C-alpha positions as CSV (number, residue, x, y, z in Angstrom):
1,D,43.4,172.5,-19.4
2,L,41.7,174.5,-22.1
3,S,41.3,171.7,-24.5
4,S,37.9,170.8,-23.1
5,F,36.6,174.4,-23.6
6,E,34.6,175.4,-26.6
7,L,36.8,178.4,-27.7
8,A,35.6,181.1,-30.1
9,E,38.8,183.1,-29.8
10,D,42.2,182.2,-28.6
11,K,43.1,185.5,-26.8
12,E,44.1,186.6,-23.3
13,T,41.4,188.2,-21.1
14,E,42.0,191.9,-20.6
15,F,41.8,192.8,-16.9
16,T,39.7,196.0,-16.4
17,G,39.4,195.8,-12.7
18,Y,42.0,198.5,-11.9
19,D,39.7,201.2,-13.4
20,E,36.1,199.9,-13.3
21,L,33.9,197.5,-11.4
22,K,31.6,196.8,-14.3
23,S,32.6,196.0,-17.8
24,E,30.9,195.1,-21.1
25,A,32.4,191.9,-22.4
26,K,32.0,189.1,-24.9
27,I,32.0,185.4,-24.3
28,I,35.0,183.8,-26.1
29,G,34.9,180.4,-24.4
30,L,32.7,178.2,-22.4
31,K,32.4,174.7,-20.8
32,K,29.8,172.8,-18.7
33,E,31.2,171.2,-15.6
34,D,28.8,169.4,-13.3
35,E,26.3,172.0,-12.1
36,N,28.5,174.9,-13.1
37,E,29.2,176.9,-16.3
38,L,32.8,177.9,-16.9
39,I,32.9,181.1,-19.0
40,I,35.9,182.9,-20.5
41,L,35.4,186.6,-21.4
42,D,37.5,188.8,-23.6
43,R,37.7,191.5,-20.9
44,S,36.8,191.3,-17.2
45,P,36.9,193.4,-13.9
46,F,37.1,190.2,-11.9
47,Y,40.4,189.9,-10.0
48,V,41.9,186.4,-9.8
49,E,43.6,185.5,-6.5
50,A,47.2,186.5,-6.4
51,G,49.7,188.2,-4.1
52,G,47.5,187.4,-1.0
53,Q,44.4,189.2,-2.4
54,I,41.5,186.8,-2.7
55,D,39.2,186.4,-5.8
56,D,36.3,188.7,-6.7
57,T,32.7,187.5,-6.8
58,G,29.8,189.1,-8.5
59,K,27.4,188.6,-11.4
60,L,27.2,188.2,-15.2
61,L,24.3,190.1,-16.7
62,V,22.9,188.5,-19.8
63,N,20.0,190.7,-21.1
64,T,17.6,190.7,-18.2
65,N,19.1,187.6,-16.5
66,E,21.6,187.7,-13.5
67,L,24.0,184.8,-13.1
68,N,26.1,184.5,-10.0
69,V,29.9,184.3,-10.3
70,V,31.0,182.4,-7.3
71,D,34.7,182.0,-8.2
72,V,37.2,182.9,-10.8
73,T,40.5,181.2,-11.9
74,K,43.1,181.7,-14.7
75,L,44.5,179.5,-17.3
76,E,47.0,180.8,-19.9
77,N,46.1,184.4,-19.0
78,K,42.4,183.7,-19.7
79,T,40.1,184.5,-16.8
80,I,37.5,181.7,-16.2
81,H,34.3,182.8,-14.5
82,I,32.5,180.0,-12.6
83,I,28.7,180.3,-12.6
84,D,27.0,178.4,-9.8
85,N,23.8,177.6,-11.7
86,D,22.7,176.2,-15.0
87,S,22.3,179.1,-17.5
88,E,19.8,177.1,-19.5
89,G,21.3,177.9,-22.8
90,L,21.6,181.7,-22.1
91,L,25.3,181.6,-22.6
92,K,27.0,181.0,-25.9
93,N,30.2,182.1,-27.6
94,G,30.0,185.6,-29.0
95,E,27.2,186.6,-26.5
96,K,27.6,190.1,-25.1
97,V,27.4,190.3,-21.3
98,I,28.1,192.7,-18.5
99,A,30.6,191.5,-15.9
100,L,29.7,193.1,-12.6
101,I,31.8,192.5,-9.4
102,D,30.4,192.7,-5.9
103,E,31.3,196.4,-5.3
104,K,31.0,196.5,-1.5
105,R,33.1,193.4,-1.1
106,R,35.8,194.6,-3.5
107,W,36.0,198.0,-1.7
108,D,36.5,196.2,1.6
109,I,39.2,194.0,0.0
110,M,41.0,197.1,-1.5
111,R,40.9,198.9,1.9
112,N,42.6,195.9,3.5
113,H,45.1,195.5,0.7
114,S,46.2,199.2,0.6
115,A,46.4,199.0,4.5
116,T,48.9,196.1,4.2
117,H,51.3,198.5,2.3
118,F,51.0,201.1,5.0
119,L,51.5,198.5,7.7
120,H,54.6,197.1,6.0
121,A,56.1,200.6,5.8
122,A,55.2,201.4,9.4
123,L,56.8,198.1,10.6
124,R,60.1,199.0,8.8
125,K,60.1,202.5,10.2
126,I,59.4,201.4,13.9
127,L,61.1,198.0,14.1
128,G,63.8,198.4,11.5
129,T,64.6,197.8,7.8
130,H,65.3,194.1,8.6
131,V,61.5,193.6,8.4
132,Q,60.4,191.9,5.2
133,Q,57.0,190.6,4.1
134,A,56.8,186.8,4.5
135,G,53.2,186.3,3.3
136,S,49.8,187.9,3.5
137,F,46.1,187.4,3.2
138,V,43.7,190.1,2.0
139,G,40.0,189.5,2.3
140,P,36.9,191.6,2.8
141,D,36.7,191.0,6.6
142,H,40.3,191.3,7.7
143,L,43.9,191.3,6.6
144,R,46.8,189.2,7.7
145,F,50.5,190.2,7.3
146,D,53.4,187.9,8.0
147,F,56.9,189.5,8.5
148,T,60.4,188.7,9.6
149,H,61.3,189.9,13.1
150,F,63.3,188.4,15.9
151,A,61.0,189.1,18.9
152,K,57.4,189.4,20.1
153,L,56.1,193.0,19.6
154,T,55.5,194.9,22.8
155,P,52.2,196.6,23.5
156,E,54.0,199.9,23.0
157,E,55.4,198.9,19.6
158,I,51.9,197.7,18.5
159,R,50.4,201.0,19.6
160,D,53.1,203.0,17.8
161,I,52.7,201.0,14.6
162,E,48.9,201.4,14.7
163,A,49.2,205.1,15.4
164,L,51.7,205.7,12.6
165,V,49.5,203.9,10.0
166,N,46.4,205.9,11.0
167,E,48.3,209.2,11.0
168,E,49.6,208.5,7.5
169,L,46.1,207.3,6.2
170,R,44.8,210.7,7.3
171,N,47.2,212.5,5.0
172,N,44.9,211.8,2.1
173,Y,47.5,210.4,-0.2
174,P,46.2,209.8,-3.7
175,L,47.1,206.4,-5.2
176,Q,49.9,206.6,-7.7
177,H,49.5,203.4,-9.8
178,H,52.5,202.9,-12.0
179,R,51.3,200.1,-14.3
180,D,53.2,197.8,-16.7
181,I,56.4,199.7,-16.4
182,P,59.9,198.3,-17.1
183,F,61.4,196.6,-14.1
184,D,64.5,198.8,-14.2
185,E,62.4,202.0,-14.2
186,A,60.6,200.7,-11.1
187,K,63.9,199.9,-9.5
188,K,65.2,203.4,-10.1
189,M,62.0,204.9,-8.6
190,G,62.9,203.2,-5.3
191,A,60.1,200.7,-5.1
192,L,60.6,198.2,-2.2
193,M,62.2,195.0,-3.4
194,F,64.0,192.2,-1.7
195,F,67.0,190.0,-2.7
196,G,65.8,186.6,-3.9
197,D,62.3,187.8,-5.0
198,K,61.5,187.2,-8.7
199,Y,60.0,190.0,-10.8
200,G,59.0,190.1,-14.5
201,D,60.4,192.4,-17.1
202,R,57.4,194.7,-16.7
203,V,55.8,195.3,-13.3
204,N,53.1,197.4,-11.4
205,V,54.1,199.6,-8.6
206,V,51.7,201.0,-6.0
207,Q,52.6,204.2,-4.3
208,F,51.0,206.4,-1.7
209,G,52.8,209.7,-1.2
210,N,56.4,209.3,0.0
211,F,55.3,206.7,2.7
212,T,55.0,203.5,0.8
213,M,56.0,202.3,-2.7
214,E,55.9,198.6,-3.5
215,F,55.7,196.2,-6.4
216,C,52.1,195.0,-6.4
217,G,49.6,193.6,-8.9
218,G,46.6,193.9,-6.7
219,T,43.7,196.4,-6.6
220,H,43.8,199.5,-4.3
221,V,41.8,202.4,-3.0
222,T,42.2,205.7,-5.0
223,N,43.0,207.7,-1.8
224,S,44.4,206.6,1.6
225,S,41.6,208.3,3.4
226,Q,39.1,205.8,1.9
227,I,40.6,203.1,4.1
228,G,39.2,204.8,7.2
229,L,40.5,203.6,10.6
230,F,43.2,200.8,10.9
231,K,43.1,198.5,13.9
232,I,45.5,195.7,14.9
233,V,43.6,192.8,16.5
234,S,46.3,190.3,17.1
235,E,50.1,189.7,16.9
236,S,51.6,186.2,17.1
237,S,54.4,184.0,16.1
238,I,54.0,181.5,13.2
239,A,57.5,180.3,12.8
240,S,61.0,181.0,14.2
241,G,61.7,184.6,13.2
242,V,58.4,185.1,11.6
243,R,55.6,187.1,13.2
244,R,52.0,187.6,12.1
245,I,49.7,190.7,12.5
246,E,46.0,190.5,11.9
247,A,44.1,193.7,11.5
248,V,40.8,195.3,10.3
249,T,39.9,198.5,8.5
250,G,36.7,200.4,7.6
251,K,33.6,198.4,8.5
252,G,35.8,195.7,10.0
253,V,36.8,198.3,12.7
254,E,33.1,198.9,13.3
255,R,32.5,195.2,13.8
256,Y,35.5,195.0,16.0
257,I,34.2,197.7,18.3
258,Y,30.8,196.2,18.5
259,Q,32.4,192.8,19.3
260,Q,34.5,194.4,22.0
261,L,31.4,196.1,23.5
262,N,29.5,192.8,23.4
263,N,32.5,191.1,25.0
264,L,32.5,193.8,27.7
265,K,28.8,193.3,28.3
266,E,29.1,189.6,28.4
267,G,32.1,190.0,30.8
268,N,30.0,192.3,33.0
269,R,27.2,189.8,32.9
270,K,29.5,187.0,34.0
271,L,31.0,189.2,36.6
272,E,27.6,189.9,38.0
273,E,26.8,186.2,38.0
274,L,30.1,185.5,39.8
275,L,29.4,188.3,42.4
276,D,25.9,186.8,43.0
277,I,27.5,183.3,43.4
278,K,30.1,184.9,45.8
279,K,27.3,186.7,47.6
280,N,25.3,183.5,48.0
281,L,28.4,181.5,49.2
282,E,29.3,184.2,51.7
283,K,25.7,184.0,53.0
284,E,25.9,180.3,53.3
285,I,29.3,180.5,55.0
286,A,27.9,183.2,57.4
287,E,24.9,181.0,58.1
288,L,27.1,178.0,58.8
289,K,29.4,180.1,61.1
290,F,26.3,181.5,62.9
291,K,24.9,178.0,63.4
292,E,28.3,177.0,64.8
293,K,28.3,180.0,67.1
294,L,24.8,179.2,68.3
295,E,26.2,176.0,69.9
296,Q,27.4,178.4,72.6
297,L,23.8,178.7,73.7
298,D,23.6,174.9,74.5
299,H,26.0,175.4,77.4
300,I,24.2,178.5,78.6
301,L,20.7,176.7,78.5
302,A,22.2,173.7,80.3
303,L,23.5,175.8,83.2
304,S,20.5,177.8,84.3
305,S,20.0,179.4,87.8
306,E,16.8,180.6,89.6
307,V,15.6,183.7,91.3
308,K,12.3,183.4,93.2
309,G,11.2,180.6,90.9
310,I,12.3,182.3,87.7
311,K,14.9,180.6,85.5
312,I,18.0,182.7,84.6
313,Y,20.1,181.9,81.5
314,K,23.3,183.9,81.3
315,G,26.8,183.8,80.0
316,K,29.6,185.2,77.9
317,V,29.5,184.5,74.2
318,I,31.6,185.2,71.2
319,A,29.9,187.6,68.7
320,D,31.2,189.7,65.8
321,S,28.7,192.5,66.1
322,M,25.7,193.8,68.1
323,D,23.4,192.6,65.3
324,E,24.8,189.1,65.8
325,L,24.4,189.4,69.5
326,K,20.8,190.3,69.1
327,L,20.3,187.3,66.9
328,F,21.7,185.2,69.7
329,G,19.2,186.8,72.0
330,D,16.3,186.0,69.7
331,E,17.5,182.4,69.4
332,L,17.9,182.1,73.2
333,R,14.4,183.6,73.7
334,N,12.9,181.1,71.3
335,R,14.7,178.1,73.0
336,M,13.9,178.9,76.6
337,S,10.3,178.2,77.4
338,S,10.1,180.6,80.4
339,G,12.8,182.8,81.9
340,V,15.2,185.7,81.6
341,G,18.3,185.5,79.4
342,V,21.3,187.7,79.4
343,L,24.2,187.4,77.0
344,V,27.4,189.4,77.2
345,A,30.2,189.7,74.5
346,R,33.4,191.7,73.9
347,I,32.9,193.4,70.5
348,N,35.7,195.6,69.2
349,D,37.1,196.1,72.7
350,K,33.8,197.2,74.0
351,V,31.0,195.5,75.9
352,G,27.8,194.3,74.3
353,I,24.8,193.1,76.3
354,V,21.5,191.7,75.2
355,A,18.7,190.7,77.6
356,V,15.5,188.8,76.7
357,V,12.4,188.0,78.8
358,S,9.7,185.4,77.9
359,D,6.1,186.5,77.3
360,D,4.7,184.9,80.4
361,L,7.1,186.8,82.7
362,I,6.3,190.1,81.0
363,K,2.7,189.5,81.5
364,E,2.7,187.9,85.0
365,K,5.8,189.5,86.6
366,K,6.0,192.7,84.7
367,L,9.6,192.1,84.0
368,S,11.2,194.2,81.2
369,A,14.3,193.4,79.3
370,G,15.0,197.1,78.9
371,K,15.2,197.7,82.7
372,I,17.4,194.7,83.1
373,V,20.0,195.9,80.5
374,G,19.8,199.4,81.9
375,E,20.9,198.2,85.3
376,L,23.7,195.9,83.9
377,A,25.0,198.6,81.6
378,K,25.8,200.8,84.6
379,I,28.3,198.2,85.8
380,V,30.3,198.3,82.5
381,N,30.2,202.1,82.3
382,G,27.6,202.2,79.6
383,G,23.9,202.5,78.8
384,G,21.2,201.0,76.8
385,G,17.5,200.0,76.5
386,G,14.8,198.5,74.5
387,N,11.4,196.9,74.8
388,H,10.1,194.4,77.2
389,H,11.0,191.2,75.4
390,L,14.5,192.2,74.0
391,A,16.9,195.0,74.8
392,T,20.5,195.8,74.2
393,A,23.2,197.9,75.9
394,G,26.8,198.8,75.4
395,G,29.6,199.7,77.7
396,K,33.3,200.7,77.7
397,D,34.7,198.7,80.7
398,V,35.4,195.2,79.3
399,S,37.1,194.3,82.6
400,S,33.7,194.4,84.3
401,I,32.1,191.8,82.1
402,P,32.5,189.1,84.8
403,A,30.9,191.4,87.4
404,A,28.0,192.2,85.1
405,I,27.3,188.6,84.5
406,G,27.5,187.9,88.3
407,K,25.0,190.6,89.0
408,V,22.2,189.3,86.7
409,E,20.3,187.4,89.4
410,E,20.5,190.3,91.8
411,V,19.2,192.8,89.2
412,V,16.3,190.5,88.2
413,G,15.4,189.9,92.0
414,H,15.2,193.6,92.6
415,L,12.8,194.0,89.7
416,L,10.3,191.3,90.9
């Protein structure tokens, strides 16, 4: 409602934003509302949200003072600039100001808006002419385009659409901006229009080469190459028969790439964490399994024999590797106070032997584990050796395992 405004002139605001980002202007209306000043200018480059493109933001320069324009709206074709702070009497009707929009933000918006036209054309070329725009959002960070289609897009279709848009952008099409032309003239030009849509008597048409030509009142880049790279980031359904594509251009693609790289790094970090957890769990499981296997030694320690007063601990065990068999030997040596221990296992269809001797027998009886396994290895058609307290051997003849175990006392007796 303009009745609450202090109006100096009752005229429409001339929109200059198609051609410039900064305009000299005159205040022709104002109003104080809470903490904000609402200012009407006779001319302005500020675009008011329409057709999916969001509002511009920027500044009003009054002499040496800068006032932030946080929003704009329109009443009776007058553009109202909303100032977010108290101007302290700086603003009055008839005052000359400079209206300056946020240039970087506007360029990002224009890139995304022009890209929606290329996307629309690509969708119709690849999916079919049944595709019609069903809504859009054009902001500085991304674009959103809703369209009619009967199925989810395949990865191949998304890739083809993206590739076609980027190929056409690289053709450096200059903007052909047909402004305020008669509707019938635009129709004869072949501008894209749909049954049921409403158009005024005079319209704007945005054209890039022969690839895209649409009715549009928004702001656009002056050359397709200024859009840079186009990247689709998502495709989804929003209603029956209506799909939505979200995409980025220019700096938005840079942010998307950095985000993907960060996601990849985070994914790798989480993968490393999971691998560490897996490794620790595998270690714990291996330790539990090893402890379970060590229970085999209880039976061997309980059934010892003697040769010339020396205890013999022997038997067949289940082991997955020679390293594990050696660990069994170490454990057996730790658990027998004095004596000779011999463990035999079938490992990958071969024979594994470990012999251990307690320190007292090494010192007093000169017994050597290496000599013991050397003799036993001959029985299983193999060989081996080691030091005095622990030695290992291998052999090929698994059928001779019982014979080797049965010969332990005899071998030890001969070495005493």
